[in-house]
C-alpha positions in Angstrom: 33.9 -8.3 9.2 31.0 -6.4 10.3 30.4 -2.6 9.5 29.1 -0.4 12.0 27.7 3.2 10.9 26.7 6.2 12.8 28.9 9.4 14.1 31.3 9.4 16.7 30.3 11.8 19.2 26.9 9.6 19.7 26.8 8.2 23.4 25.0 5.1 21.6 27.5 4.6 18.9 30.2 4.8 21.7 28.1 2.0 23.7 27.7 -0.4 20.6 31.7 -0.1 19.5 32.5 -0.7 23.1 30.1 -3.6 23.3 31.5 -5.2 20.1 35.5 -4.5 21.3 34.5 -6.2 24.8 32.9 -9.0 23.1 35.9 -9.7 20.6 33.8 -9.0 17.3 35.7 -7.4 14.7 34.4 -4.1 12.9 35.1 -1.1 10.8 33.6 1.8 11.8 31.8 4.8 9.1 31.5 7.9 10.4 29.0 9.9 8.4 30.0 13.0 9.0 33.9 12.4 8.1 33.3 9.8 5.5 29.8 10.8 4.4 26.5 8.7 3.1 25.8 8.0 -0.4 22.5 7.4 -2.3 23.1 4.1 -2.7 24.2 3.3 0.8 21.5 4.9 2.3 18.8 3.1 -0.4 20.4 -0.2 0.6 19.8 0.3 4.0 15.8 1.5 3.1 15.9 -1.8 0.8 16.9 -3.9 3.9 14.5 -2.5 6.8 12.4 0.2 5.6 12.6 4.3 5.7 10.5 4.0 9.1 12.9 1.9 11.0 15.6 4.4 9.8 14.3 7.9 10.5 15.2 9.0 14.0 12.3 11.4 15.1 13.7 11.7 18.6 17.0 13.6 17.1 17.2 17.4 17.5 17.7 17.2 14.0 14.0 15.7 13.4 13.1 18.5 15.7 14.7 21.2 13.5 12.3 20.1 10.5 9.6 22.6 10.4 6.2 20.6 11.5 5.1 21.3 7.9 8.2 18.9 7.2 7.5 16.3 9.6 3.9 16.3 9.1 4.0 15.3 5.4 6.8 12.7 5.8 7.5 10.1 2.7 9.8 7.7 2.0 11.2 9.9 -0.8 11.3 12.9 1.6 12.6 11.2 4.4 15.8 9.7 2.2 16.3 13.3 1.0 16.3 14.4 4.8 18.7 11.5 5.6 20.7 11.9 2.4 21.0 15.7 3.4 21.5 15.2 7.1 22.5 11.9 8.4 21.9 12.3 12.1 18.4 11.7 11.2 19.3 8.3 10.6 18.9 5.9 13.9 22.3 5.2 15.3 24.1 3.0 15.1 23.5 0.8 12.1 25.3 -2.4 12.1 25.9 -4.1 8.9 26.4 -8.2 9.6 26.7 -8.7 6.0 23.0 -10.8 6.8 21.0 -8.2 8.2 21.1 -4.7 9.7 20.8 -4.0 13.2 19.4 -0.4 14.0 19.9 1.3 17.2 21.9 -0.1 20.3 20.5 -2.6 22.8 23.0 -5.0 24.2 20.5 -7.9 24.8 19.6 -7.5 21.2 23.3 -7.6 20.6 23.3 -10.6 22.7 20.9 -12.5 20.8 22.0 -11.3 17.2 25.5 -11.5 17.4 
């Protein structure tokens, strides 16, 4: 069974959940706000796709960082920020057990799943 990570009130997460349900693909949903985010889970994401692919630079949370924080971002600081503020992670993250799919795009889901 796949696992979908994100936050429940995100419209992109809702689209991904609807797409998976409409295509009869079983999944469990993990809400970072309700179920939390462990350093180990975040590290496994980073090892799979890299911190740059995970970091959501279009999020409100990113814009709330100071200019100095944004300009001096590194792997270490990015992981610290994402762990403290999971809304900095692009959404959703779909774990298929073979790979992670970051974000939602129906064409990409069709191709990958």
